C-alpha positions, 0 to 999 in steps of 0.5 A: 708737159706744157703747162699753160697750153693755149689753142691760140696759134699766136701763143708760144705754148701753141708753137712749142706744142707743135714743135715738141710733137715734130721732135717726137716728144710725148706731151700732156697739155694743161691750160685754163681753157679746153681746146686742142692743138694738132689733135692733142687735147688741152686738159683743164684738169690737173693730170694725175700721172707722175711720170714727167721728164719736163714741165715747160711753163707758159704761166704768168709768175703771179699765177704760178703760186697756186701750182707750186705744190702740184708741180713739185709733187709731180717730181719732174726732172726739170722745169723750164721757165720760158721767157716771161715766166721767170720766178725766183721764188718757185725756182728756189723751191724746185731746186730745194726739191732736187728738180732742175729749174732752167730759165730758157726757151723751149723753142730755142732748146728744141731747135739747137738740140739742147732739149 
């Protein structure tokens, strides 16, 4: 899941979405505005499905607090804090719930085969 997706081509969430698709990853997009990235709709409704391997964050740390419980309850295997989204409080909460929390860049991880 790309959390904080934007249809603005200059945003890293937009670039990451296209790269995830290029690497054949199934994706769900959540953002604060409806839109579309390469044929995939950005939902403004929090998804109800629970089968997420990875949540890659593109949301300012101050705005993340509203979503702590939601993301923890998704029970993803990991959450990637992309540059600018680092949040020690949330990272600790995730780890306390046995969810891997990484400060990394999704784009670099994909390009280097670490995703």
